[in-house]
N, C-alpha and C positions, 0 to 999 in steps of 0.2 A: 678452627676457622678455615674456611674453604680458600684455597689458593686462587688469587685473581688471574693467574697466568694459565690455568687449566682451560683447555678448549677455546683459546682466544680466536682461532680461525672462524668459529661460528659467529662471531660478532660482525664479520664482513659478508656473511652469506646473503643478507638482503640486497646487497649491491649487484649480485649476479642474477638479475631478473630479466635480461634480454635474451630470448631464445633465437638461435640461428641454426638453420639446417645447412650442414656441410656436405658437399658432394666433391669427392676427389676426382682427379683426372683418371684414376684407375677404377672408378665406379663405387668406391666405398662411401657409405652414407652414415651420418650420425646427427644428433642435435646437441649443440653445446649451449649451456647456460653461461652467459658472459656478462661482463661489465663493459658497457660501450662508452667510448670517448669519441666525440666528433672532432675531427681535425679541421680547424678553420684556416689552415695555411696550405691547402692543396694547390699544387702548381697548375696553371692553365695549360691547355693542350697546345696552344700556339704562342710563340714568343712575343708577338705584337699585341696580345691581350693582357689586360691588367688583372683580371680575376676570372673565376670559373663558377658555374652553378653546380658542378659535379661535387658529390659528397665523398669525402674520404673519412674512413672510420678506423679506429683501433680497438680491438677486442682484447680484453684481459680475461684469460681463461682460469677456471678453478684449478687448484693444485691436482685434484684427482683426474683431471682431463689432460694434464701435461704429457704423460706417456703416449696417449693416442695422437695428440696434436703433433708431437715431435716425430713420431713414426709415419704419419700419414699426410699431414697438411703441408702444401708447398705452393709456390708461386703459380698462379693460373687456376687454382681450384675455385669452385663456386660456393658462394654463401647466399642464403636467402633468409631475410628477416621475416618475422611472423606477419608483417603487413604486406608482404609480396615484393619488397624492394630487394633487388639483386646486386651482388657485389662480386668482384674478382679479387682473390688474394694477391697482394703485391710483395709481401714479405712476412716471414715468420721469424720472430726475434726472441732470443732467450735473454731477457733483461735481468740483470743482477738483482735489482730491487723489487721488480714487479712479477717476475716469472715469465710465462709464455704469453707473448703478445702477437696477435695476428693483425697486420695492416691490410686494408682492402680499399678498393675504389668502386664507386657505383658504376654499373653498366647500363 
């Protein structure tokens, strides 16, 4: 009988279907296939406003991309979605349960 725990990571591969072009401040470029989460709790830019139209996103990176993300991606780097939407990285997080997460805001 085949072990059900062999190659379990492939079960999640269909979720990594959003491509983002990454350009670092140092000029390095790559394309990451990510799983995108839209953050609905983005802080408004001014204290007297209640909400914002700005989009905040969180990108979950595939495990094979973790070394490149860790070595190259940092706050201020640029992301561009396949539809032309541009974002700036606000935080790169090493989450214990999820892995490498890139937080970004629309520009």
